[in-house]
N, CA, C and O atoms as a GROMACS GRO file, in nm:
protein
  528
    1MET      N    1   8.067  12.105  22.920
    1MET     CA    2   8.033  11.976  22.863
    1MET      C    3   8.159  11.893  22.850
    1MET      O    4   8.259  11.940  22.794
    2VAL      N    5   8.156  11.768  22.901
    2VAL     CA    6   8.269  11.677  22.891
    2VAL      C    7   8.265  11.614  22.754
    2VAL      O    8   8.161  11.567  22.710
    3CYS      N    9   8.378  11.614  22.688
    3CYS     CA   10   8.385  11.556  22.554
    3CYS      C   11   8.488  11.445  22.551
    3CYS      O   12   8.581  11.442  22.632
    4SER      N   13   8.471  11.355  22.458
    4SER     CA   14   8.569  11.249  22.437
    4SER      C   15   8.565  11.210  22.292
    4SER      O   16   8.480  11.257  22.216
    5ARG      N   17   8.656  11.125  22.254
    5ARG     CA   18   8.658  11.078  22.116
    5ARG      C   19   8.564  10.958  22.106
    5ARG      O   20   8.569  10.868  22.190
    6ALA      N   21   8.480  10.956  22.004
    6ALA     CA   22   8.389  10.844  21.984
    6ALA      C   23   8.466  10.729  21.918
    6ALA      O   24   8.553  10.752  21.834
    7VAL      N   25   8.434  10.611  21.955
    7VAL     CA   26   8.501  10.492  21.900
    7VAL      C   27   8.398  10.416  21.818
    7VAL      O   28   8.289  10.387  21.866
    8SER      N   29   8.435  10.384  21.696
    8SER     CA   30   8.348  10.300  21.616
    8SER      C   31   8.426  10.174  21.582
    8SER      O   32   8.533  10.181  21.520
    9GLY      N   33   8.372  10.059  21.622
    9GLY     CA   34   8.444   9.933  21.601
    9GLY      C   35   8.571   9.934  21.683
    9GLY      O   36   8.568   9.957  21.804
   10ASN      N   37   8.684   9.909  21.616
   10ASN     CA   38   8.812   9.907  21.683
   10ASN      C   39   8.894  10.032  21.655
   10ASN      O   40   9.007  10.044  21.702
   11ALA      N   41   8.840  10.125  21.579
   11ALA     CA   42   8.917  10.244  21.541
   11ALA      C   43   8.851  10.368  21.596
   11ALA      O   44   8.729  10.372  21.613
   12ILE      N   45   8.930  10.468  21.624
   12ILE     CA   46   8.878  10.598  21.670
   12ILE      C   47   8.847  10.678  21.544
   12ILE      O   48   8.934  10.695  21.458
   13ASP      N   49   8.722  10.727  21.533
   13ASP     CA   50   8.683  10.795  21.410
   13ASP      C   51   8.712  10.944  21.410
   13ASP      O   52   8.691  11.012  21.310
   14GLY      N   53   8.761  10.996  21.523
   14GLY     CA   54   8.804  11.135  21.526
   14GLY      C   55   8.696  11.235  21.560
   14GLY      O   56   8.728  11.353  21.576
   15GLU      N   57   8.571  11.195  21.574
   15GLU     CA   58   8.466  11.289  21.606
   15GLU      C   59   8.458  11.310  21.757
   15GLU      O   60   8.486  11.218  21.834
   16VAL      N   61   8.420  11.430  21.798
   16VAL     CA   62   8.401  11.459  21.940
   16VAL      C   63   8.257  11.424  21.974
   16VAL      O   64   8.165  11.460  21.901
   17ALA      N   65   8.238  11.353  22.083
   17ALA     CA   66   8.104  11.307  22.120
   17ALA      C   67   8.073  11.350  22.262
   17ALA      O   68   8.165  11.368  22.342
   18PRO      N   69   7.946  11.365  22.296
   18PRO     CA   70   7.910  11.397  22.433
   18PRO      C   71   7.946  11.282  22.526
   18PRO      O   72   7.971  11.170  22.480
   19ALA      N   73   7.950  11.308  22.656
   19ALA     CA   74   7.990  11.209  22.755
   19ALA      C   75   7.903  11.084  22.750
   19ALA      O   76   7.953  10.973  22.768
   20GLU      N   77   7.771  11.100  22.725
   20GLU     CA   78   7.684  10.984  22.719
   20GLU      C   79   7.728  10.888  22.610
   20GLU      O   80   7.727  10.766  22.629
   21THR      N   81   7.767  10.941  22.497
   21THR     CA   82   7.811  10.857  22.386
   21THR      C   83   7.941  10.786  22.422
   21THR      O   84   7.960  10.669  22.389
   22ALA      N   85   8.030  10.857  22.490
   22ALA     CA   86   8.156  10.795  22.532
   22ALA      C   87   8.126  10.681  22.630
   22ALA      O   88   8.190  10.575  22.624
   23ALA      N   89   8.031  10.701  22.720
   23ALA     CA   90   7.995  10.597  22.814
   23ALA      C   91   7.935  10.477  22.741
   23ALA      O   92   7.962  10.362  22.776
   24GLN      N   93   7.854  10.504  22.640
   24GLN     CA   94   7.796  10.395  22.562
   24GLN      C   95   7.904  10.318  22.487
   24GLN      O   96   7.900  10.195  22.479
   25VAL      N   97   8.000  10.392  22.434
   25VAL     CA   98   8.110  10.327  22.362
   25VAL      C   99   8.192  10.242  22.459
   25VAL      O  100   8.230  10.130  22.426
   26ALA      N  101   8.219  10.296  22.577
   26ALA     CA  102   8.295  10.221  22.677
   26ALA      C  103   8.219  10.095  22.718
   26ALA      O  104   8.277   9.988  22.733
   27ALA      N  105   8.087  10.108  22.736
   27ALA     CA  106   8.006   9.992  22.773
   27ALA      C  107   8.008   9.887  22.663
   27ALA      O  108   8.017   9.768  22.690
   28ALA      N  109   7.999   9.930  22.539
   28ALA     CA  110   8.002   9.837  22.427
   28ALA      C  111   8.137   9.766  22.418
   28ALA      O  112   8.143   9.646  22.392
   29ALA      N  113   8.245   9.842  22.441
   29ALA     CA  114   8.379   9.782  22.438
   29ALA      C  115   8.394   9.679  22.550
   29ALA      O  116   8.451   9.572  22.531
   30THR      N  117   8.343   9.714  22.667
   30THR     CA  118   8.348   9.621  22.780
   30THR      C  119   8.269   9.495  22.748
   30THR      O  120   8.314   9.384  22.778
   31GLU      N  121   8.153   9.512  22.687
   31GLU     CA  122   8.070   9.397  22.650
   31GLU      C  123   8.143   9.308  22.550
   31GLU      O  124   8.139   9.185  22.562
   32ARG      N  125   8.211   9.369  22.452
   32ARG     CA  126   8.286   9.291  22.353
   32ARG      C  127   8.396   9.211  22.422
   32ARG      O  128   8.416   9.093  22.393
   33LEU      N  129   8.469   9.276  22.514
   33LEU     CA  130   8.578   9.207  22.585
   33LEU      C  131   8.523   9.094  22.672
   33LEU      O  132   8.578   8.984  22.674
   34THR      N  133   8.415   9.124  22.744
   34THR     CA  134   8.356   9.022  22.831
   34THR      C  135   8.306   8.905  22.748
   34THR      O  136   8.329   8.789  22.785
   35SER      N  137   8.239   8.932  22.638
   35SER     CA  138   8.190   8.826  22.552
   35SER      C  139   8.305   8.741  22.499
   35SER      O  140   8.293   8.619  22.489
   36GLN      N  141   8.416   8.806  22.464
   36GLN     CA  142   8.532   8.732  22.414
   36GLN      C  143   8.589   8.642  22.523
   36GLN      O  144   8.628   8.528  22.496
   37HIS      N  145   8.594   8.693  22.647
   37HIS     CA  146   8.645   8.610  22.757
   37HIS      C  147   8.555   8.489  22.780
   37HIS      O  148   8.603   8.379  22.806
   38VAL      N  149   8.424   8.510  22.771
   38VAL     CA  150   8.330   8.399  22.788
   38VAL      C  151   8.350   8.297  22.676
   38VAL      O  152   8.353   8.177  22.702
   39ARG      N  153   8.364   8.346  22.553
   39ARG     CA  154   8.387   8.254  22.440
   39ARG      C  155   8.518   8.179  22.458
   39ARG      O  156   8.525   8.059  22.432
   40ASP      N  157   8.623   8.250  22.502
   40ASP     CA  158   8.753   8.184  22.523
   40ASP      C  159   8.742   8.077  22.630
   40ASP      O  160   8.796   7.968  22.613
   41ALA      N  161   8.673   8.106  22.740
   41ALA     CA  162   8.658   8.010  22.848
   41ALA      C  163   8.579   7.888  22.801
   41ALA      O  164   8.609   7.775  22.840
   42ALA      N  165   8.478   7.911  22.719
   42ALA     CA  166   8.396   7.800  22.670
   42ALA      C  167   8.476   7.710  22.577
   42ALA      O  168   8.445   7.591  22.565
   43ASN      N  169   8.577   7.764  22.512
   43ASN     CA  170   8.657   7.685  22.419
   43ASN      C  171   8.764   7.602  22.489
   43ASN      O  172   8.827   7.517  22.426
   44LEU      N  173   8.785   7.625  22.619
   44LEU     CA  174   8.883   7.545  22.692
   44LEU      C  175   8.826   7.405  22.708
   44LEU      O  176   8.713   7.388  22.756
   45SER      N  177   8.901   7.307  22.668
   45SER     CA  178   8.850   7.172  22.684
   45SER      C  179   8.907   7.112  22.812
   45SER      O  180   9.027   7.119  22.839
   46VAL      N  181   8.820   7.055  22.888
   46VAL     CA  182   8.858   6.990  23.013
   46VAL      C  183   8.820   6.844  22.998
   46VAL      O  184   8.704   6.812  22.970
   47SER      N  185   8.916   6.758  23.017
   47SER     CA  186   8.889   6.616  23.000
   47SER      C  187   8.802   6.564  23.115
   47SER      O  188   8.791   6.626  23.220
   48ALA      N  189   8.743   6.450  23.092
   48ALA     CA  190   8.661   6.387  23.195
   48ALA      C  191   8.746   6.355  23.318
   48ALA      O  192   8.699   6.366  23.431
   49ASP      N  193   8.870   6.315  23.295
   49ASP     CA  194   8.960   6.286  23.408
   49ASP      C  195   8.987   6.411  23.490
   49ASP      O  196   8.991   6.405  23.613
   50GLU      N  197   9.007   6.525  23.423
   50GLU     CA  198   9.031   6.650  23.496
   50GLU      C  199   8.908   6.690  23.576
   50GLU      O  200   8.920   6.733  23.691
   51ARG      N  201   8.789   6.676  23.516
   51ARG     CA  202   8.665   6.708  23.588
   51ARG      C  203   8.650   6.617  23.709
   51ARG      O  204   8.612   6.662  23.817
   52ALA      N  205   8.680   6.489  23.692
   52ALA     CA  206   8.668   6.394  23.803
   52ALA      C  207   8.766   6.428  23.915
   52ALA      O  208   8.733   6.419  24.033
   53ALA      N  209   8.888   6.467  23.877
   53ALA     CA  210   8.988   6.504  23.978
   53ALA      C  211   8.944   6.628  24.054
   53ALA      O  212   8.961   6.636  24.176
   54HIS      N  213   8.885   6.725  23.983
   54HIS     CA  214   8.836   6.845  24.050
   54HIS      C  215   8.722   6.809  24.146
   54HIS      O  216   8.714   6.861  24.257
   55THR      N  217   8.635   6.720  24.100
   55THR     CA  218   8.524   6.677  24.185
   55THR      C  219   8.578   6.608  24.310
   55THR      O  220   8.528   6.628  24.421
   56GLU      N  221   8.681   6.527  24.292
   56GLU     CA  222   8.744   6.456  24.404
   56GLU      C  223   8.794   6.555  24.508
   56GLU      O  224   8.774   6.535  24.628
   57LEU      N  225   8.858   6.661  24.463
   57LEU     CA  226   8.917   6.758  24.556
   57LEU      C  227   8.815   6.856  24.613
   57LEU      O  228   8.830   6.904  24.725
   58LEU      N  229   8.711   6.885  24.536
   58LEU     CA  230   8.615   6.986  24.576
   58LEU      C  231   8.484   6.926  24.626
   58LEU      O  232   8.383   6.996  24.634
   59ARG      N  233   8.485   6.800  24.658
   59ARG     CA  234   8.368   6.730  24.708
   59ARG      C  235   8.310   6.806  24.827
   59ARG      O  236   8.381   6.881  24.895
   60ASP      N  237   8.182   6.788  24.852
   60ASP     CA  238   8.113   6.859  24.960
   60ASP      C  239   8.184   6.836  25.094
   60ASP      O  240   8.175   6.728  25.152
   61GLN      N  241   8.252   6.937  25.142
   61GLN     CA  242   8.328   6.927  25.266
   61GLN      C  243   8.238   6.932  25.389
   61GLN      O  244   8.285   6.909  25.501
   62PHE      N  245   8.110   6.960  25.370
   62PHE     CA  246   8.018   6.968  25.482
   62PHE      C  247   7.948   6.836  25.509
   62PHE      O  248   7.866   6.826  25.601
   63THR      N  249   7.980   6.734  25.431
   63THR     CA  250   7.927   6.601  25.452
   63THR      C  251   8.044   6.510  25.489
   63THR      O  252   8.105   6.450  25.401
   64PRO      N  253   8.074   6.501  25.617
   64PRO     CA  254   8.190   6.422  25.657
   64PRO      C  255   8.169   6.273  25.633
   64PRO      O  256   8.056   6.224  25.636
   65VAL      N  257   8.278   6.203  25.610
   65VAL     CA  258   8.274   6.059  25.594
   65VAL      C  259   8.271   5.998  25.734
   65VAL      O  260   8.353   6.030  25.819
   66THR      N  261   8.175   5.909  25.756
   66THR     CA  262   8.167   5.840  25.884
   66THR      C  263   8.223   5.700  25.867
   66THR      O  264   8.170   5.620  25.790
   67LEU      N  265   8.330   5.672  25.939
   67LEU     CA  266   8.393   5.542  25.930
   67LEU      C  267   8.359   5.460  26.053
   67LEU      O  268   8.350   5.512  26.164
   68ASP      N  269   8.341   5.332  26.032
   68ASP     CA  270   8.323   5.239  26.141
   68ASP      C  271   8.462   5.189  26.179
   68ASP      O  272   8.540   5.151  26.092
   69ALA      N  273   8.494   5.189  26.306
   69ALA     CA  274   8.626   5.145  26.351
   69ALA      C  275   8.656   5.002  26.308
   69ALA      O  276   8.773   4.966  26.292
   70ALA      N  277   8.553   4.920  26.289
   70ALA     CA  278   8.572   4.782  26.247
   70ALA      C  279   8.631   4.773  26.106
   70ALA      O  280   8.692   4.672  26.069
   71TRP      N  281   8.614   4.879  26.027
   71TRP     CA  282   8.668   4.879  25.890
   71TRP      C  283   8.818   4.902  25.888
   71TRP      O  284   8.883   4.874  25.787
   72LEU      N  285   8.874   4.953  25.995
   72LEU     CA  286   9.015   4.990  25.998
   72LEU      C  287   9.103   4.869  26.029
   72LEU      O  288   9.179   4.868  26.126
   73THR      N  289   9.089   4.770  25.945
   73THR     CA  290   9.170   4.649  25.962
   73THR      C  291   9.314   4.680  25.922
   73THR      O  292   9.343   4.784  25.863
   74THR      N  293   9.404   4.589  25.955
   74THR     CA  294   9.544   4.605  25.918
   74THR      C  295   9.558   4.620  25.768
   74THR      O  296   9.637   4.702  25.721
   75LEU      N  297   9.483   4.540  25.692
   75LEU     CA  298   9.490   4.546  25.545
   75LEU      C  299   9.441   4.681  25.493
   75LEU      O  300   9.505   4.742  25.407
   76VAL      N  301   9.328   4.728  25.543
   76VAL     CA  302   9.271   4.855  25.497
   76VAL      C  303   9.369   4.969  25.525
   76VAL      O  304   9.396   5.050  25.436
   77VAL      N  305   9.420   4.977  25.645
   77VAL     CA  306   9.512   5.085  25.682
   77VAL      C  307   9.642   5.075  25.601
   77VAL      O  308   9.694   5.176  25.555
   78SER      N  309   9.692   4.954  25.585
   78SER     CA  310   9.815   4.935  25.508
   78SER      C  311   9.797   4.978  25.362
   78SER      O  312   9.882   5.047  25.305
   79LEU      N  313   9.685   4.938  25.302
   79LEU     CA  314   9.656   4.979  25.164
   79LEU      C  315   9.642   5.131  25.154
   79LEU      O  316   9.697   5.193  25.062
   80ALA      N  317   9.570   5.190  25.247
   80ALA     CA  318   9.552   5.336  25.246
   80ALA      C  319   9.686   5.408  25.256
   80ALA      O  320   9.710   5.506  25.186
   81GLN      N  321   9.774   5.360  25.344
   81GLN     CA  322   9.907   5.421  25.359
   81GLN      C  323   9.988   5.407  25.231
   81GLN      O  324  10.055   5.502  25.189
   82THR      N  325   9.984   5.290  25.168
   82THR     CA  326  10.058   5.268  25.044
   82THR      C  327  10.005   5.356  24.933
   82THR      O  328  10.082   5.420  24.861
   83ILE      N  329   9.873   5.359  24.918
   83ILE     CA  330   9.812   5.441  24.812
   83ILE      C  331   9.849   5.587  24.832
   83ILE      O  332   9.889   5.655  24.737
   84TYR      N  333   9.836   5.634  24.953
   84TYR     CA  334   9.865   5.776  24.982
   84TYR      C  335  10.014   5.806  24.966
   84TYR      O  336  10.052   5.901  24.898
   85GLY      N  337  10.098   5.726  25.030
   85GLY     CA  338  10.241   5.754  25.032
   85GLY      C  339  10.310   5.735  24.899
   85GLY      O  340  10.401   5.812  24.865
   86GLU      N  341  10.269   5.635  24.824
   86GLU     CA  342  10.335   5.605  24.696
   86GLU      C  343  10.253   5.648  24.576
   86GLU      O  344  10.291   5.623  24.462
   87ARG      N  345  10.140   5.714  24.602
   87ARG     CA  346  10.050   5.759  24.495
   87ARG      C  347  10.010   5.643  24.404
   87ARG      O  348  10.010   5.656  24.281
   88ARG      N  349   9.978   5.532  24.464
   88ARG     CA  350   9.940   5.411  24.392
   88ARG      C  351   9.788   5.403  24.383
   88ARG      O  352   9.726   5.312  24.438
   89PHE      N  353   9.730   5.499  24.314
   89PHE     CA  354   9.584   5.508  24.306
   89PHE      C  355   9.523   5.391  24.229
   89PHE      O  356   9.402   5.369  24.233
   90ASP      N  357   9.607   5.315  24.159
   90ASP     CA  358   9.559   5.196  24.091
   90ASP      C  359   9.515   5.089  24.192
   90ASP      O  360   9.447   4.994  24.155
   91LEU      N  361   9.553   5.105  24.319
   91LEU     CA  362   9.514   5.011  24.424
   91LEU      C  363   9.381   5.046  24.492
   91LEU      O  364   9.338   4.975  24.582
   92MET      N  365   9.317   5.154  24.449
   92MET     CA  366   9.190   5.194  24.511
   92MET      C  367   9.082   5.085  24.502
   92MET      O  368   9.009   5.065  24.599
   93PRO      N  369   9.070   5.013  24.388
   93PRO     CA  370   8.970   4.904  24.388
   93PRO      C  371   9.002   4.796  24.492
   93PRO      O  372   8.910   4.739  24.551
   94SER      N  373   9.129   4.769  24.516
   94SER     CA  374   9.167   4.673  24.620
   94SER      C  375   9.129   4.725  24.758
   94SER      O  376   9.087   4.648  24.845
   95LEU      N  377   9.143   4.856  24.778
   95LEU     CA  378   9.102   4.916  24.904
   95LEU      C  379   8.951   4.900  24.922
   95LEU      O  380   8.904   4.870  25.032
   96GLY      N  381   8.875   4.921  24.815
   96GLY     CA  382   8.731   4.902  24.821
   96GLY      C  383   8.694   4.759  24.858
   96GLY      O  384   8.603   4.737  24.938
   97ALA      N  385   8.765   4.662  24.799
   97ALA     CA  386   8.739   4.522  24.831
   97ALA      C  387   8.773   4.493  24.976
   97ALA      O  388   8.699   4.421  25.044
   98ALA      N  389   8.884   4.548  25.025
   98ALA     CA  390   8.923   4.528  25.165
   98ALA      C  391   8.820   4.591  25.260
   98ALA      O  392   8.787   4.533  25.363
   99LEU      N  393   8.771   4.709  25.224
   99LEU     CA  394   8.668   4.774  25.306
   99LEU      C  395   8.541   4.690  25.308
   99LEU      O  396   8.478   4.673  25.413
  100SER      N  397   8.503   4.638  25.192
  100SER     CA  398   8.384   4.555  25.182
  100SER      C  399   8.400   4.429  25.269
  100SER      O  400   8.307   4.390  25.340
  101GLU      N  401   8.516   4.367  25.262
  101GLU     CA  402   8.543   4.248  25.344
  101GLU      C  403   8.540   4.281  25.493
  101GLU      O  404   8.506   4.197  25.576
  102ALA      N  405   8.575   4.405  25.527
  102ALA     CA  406   8.575   4.448  25.667
  102ALA      C  407   8.435   4.487  25.714
  102ALA      O  408   8.415   4.522  25.831
  103GLY      N  409   8.337   4.482  25.623
  103GLY     CA  410   8.199   4.509  25.662
  103GLY      C  411   8.141   4.640  25.612
  103GLY      O  412   8.027   4.672  25.644
  104CYS      N  413   8.215   4.716  25.535
  104CYS     CA  414   8.165   4.843  25.482
  104CYS      C  415   8.058   4.815  25.377
  104CYS      O  416   8.080   4.739  25.283
  105LYS      N  417   7.943   4.876  25.395
  105LYS     CA  418   7.832   4.863  25.299
  105LYS      C  419   7.791   4.999  25.243
  105LYS      O  420   7.689   5.011  25.176
  106GLU      N  421   7.871   5.102  25.272
  106GLU     CA  422   7.838   5.239  25.228
  106GLU      C  423   7.860   5.253  25.078
  106GLU      O  424   7.973   5.244  25.031
  107PRO      N  425   7.752   5.276  25.001
  107PRO     CA  426   7.766   5.284  24.855
  107PRO      C  427   7.860   5.395  24.809
  107PRO      O  428   7.936   5.376  24.714
  108GLU      N  429   7.856   5.511  24.876
  108GLU     CA  430   7.942   5.622  24.833
  108GLU      C  431   8.090   5.583  24.844
  108GLU      O  432   8.169   5.614  24.755
  109ILE      N  433   8.125   5.516  24.951
  109ILE     CA  434   8.264   5.476  24.973
  109ILE      C  435   8.306   5.368  24.875
  109ILE      O  436   8.412   5.378  24.812
  110LEU      N  437   8.223   5.265  24.860
  110LEU     CA  438   8.260   5.154  24.772
  110LEU      C  439   8.262   5.197  24.625
  110LEU      O  440   8.350   5.154  24.550
  111GLN      N  441   8.167   5.280  24.584
  111GLN     CA  442   8.167   5.332  24.446
  111GLN      C  443   8.288   5.420  24.422
  111GLN      O  444   8.349   5.415  24.315
  112HIS      N  445   8.322   5.499  24.521
  112HIS     CA  446   8.437   5.588  24.507
  112HIS      C  447   8.565   5.506  24.482
  112HIS      O  448   8.646   5.542  24.397
  113CYS      N  449   8.581   5.398  24.556
  113CYS     CA  450   8.700   5.314  24.540
  113CYS      C  451   8.704   5.250  24.401
  113CYS      O  452   8.811   5.233  24.344
  114ALA      N  453   8.588   5.215  24.349
  114ALA     CA  454   8.580   5.145  24.221
  114ALA      C  455   8.601   5.237  24.102
  114ALA      O  456   8.644   5.193  23.996
  115GLN      N  457   8.570   5.366  24.118
  115GLN     CA  458   8.576   5.459  24.005
  115GLN      C  459   8.695   5.551  24.020
  115GLN      O  460   8.733   5.586  24.132
  116GLY      N  461   8.754   5.589  23.911
  116GLY     CA  462   8.869   5.680  23.913
  116GLY      C  463   8.835   5.805  23.838
  116GLY      O  464   8.719   5.823  23.800
  117PRO      N  465   8.927   5.891  23.816
  117PRO     CA  466   9.063   5.884  23.869
  117PRO      C  467   9.066   5.930  24.014
  117PRO      O  468   8.971   5.991  24.063
  118HIS      N  469   9.174   5.901  24.079
  118HIS     CA  470   9.192   5.941  24.218
  118HIS      C  471   9.315   6.030  24.227
  118HIS      O  472   9.406   6.020  24.145
  119VAL      N  473   9.316   6.118  24.325
  119VAL     CA  474   9.427   6.211  24.345
  119VAL      C  475   9.459   6.220  24.493
  119VAL      O  476   9.377   6.186  24.578
  120ARG      N  477   9.578   6.267  24.522
  120ARG     CA  478   9.614   6.290  24.662
  120ARG      C  479   9.522   6.400  24.714
  120ARG      O  480   9.498   6.500  24.646
  121GLY      N  481   9.472   6.381  24.833
  121GLY     CA  482   9.370   6.472  24.886
  121GLY      C  483   9.234   6.406  24.881
  121GLY      O  484   9.133   6.469  24.913
  122CYS      N  485   9.231   6.280  24.841
  122CYS     CA  486   9.108   6.200  24.835
  122CYS      C  487   9.043   6.200  24.972
  122CYS      O  488   9.108   6.172  25.073
  123PHE      N  489   8.914   6.230  24.978
  123PHE     CA  490   8.844   6.239  25.105
  123PHE      C  491   8.848   6.108  25.182
  123PHE      O  492   8.858   6.108  25.305
  124LEU      N  493   8.841   5.996  25.112
  124LEU     CA  494   8.839   5.866  25.179
  124LEU      C  495   8.975   5.833  25.238
  124LEU      O  496   8.985   5.792  25.354
  125LEU      N  497   9.080   5.851  25.159
  125LEU     CA  498   9.215   5.824  25.213
  125LEU      C  499   9.245   5.914  25.332
  125LEU      O  500   9.300   5.869  25.433
  126ASP      N  501   9.209   6.040  25.321
  126ASP     CA  502   9.231   6.133  25.430
  126ASP      C  503   9.157   6.087  25.557
  126ASP      O  504   9.212   6.094  25.667
  127ALA      N  505   9.034   6.040  25.540
  127ALA     CA  506   8.956   5.994  25.656
  127ALA      C  507   9.016   5.867  25.715
  127ALA      O  508   9.028   5.855  25.837
  128LEU      N  509   9.054   5.772  25.629
  128LEU     CA  510   9.111   5.647  25.678
  128LEU      C  511   9.242   5.668  25.752
  128LEU      O  512   9.274   5.596  25.847
  129LEU      N  513   9.319   5.768  25.708
  129LEU     CA  514   9.449   5.793  25.768
  129LEU      C  515   9.446   5.902  25.876
  129LEU      O  516   9.549   5.940  25.930
  130GLY      N  517   9.326   5.951  25.905
  130GLY     CA  518   9.311   6.055  26.008
  130GLY      C  519   9.367   6.188  25.967
  130GLY      O  520   9.410   6.266  26.052
  131LEU      N  521   9.367   6.217  25.838
  131LEU     CA  522   9.423   6.343  25.787
  131LEU      C  523   9.317   6.451  25.767
  131LEU      O  524   9.351   6.566  25.740
  132SER      N  525   9.190   6.415  25.779
  132SER     CA  526   9.086   6.515  25.756
  132SER      C  527   9.023   6.562  25.884
  132SER      O  528   8.933   6.646  25.882
   0.00000   0.00000   0.00000
């Protein structure tokens, strides 16, 4: 018969227990640890900006952005290069306006430009600059 020490709570009580009891104690300890990790993770606060940035980077990669060549005006490309190169994400609404003036009517693209926050790796900038 395999024996082990039984654990009650966080202390070892010194009694010898059959293997089934040791397995139950181990399972209970694992459950306590797992529950604590879940509680700890739930207590992490993530700001709306952080969630938006994660969404920006983890957007559905299986839905490619389709650009019309007519939208790639000198102004649109210049703005995209400036935003990307200098991390001037405050210019994204201007990029949206330039795209709209160039004939873009795609709601996803125009809404994306109007709403922030934006980060390097933006699907739209990557598409405009041929990086994706």
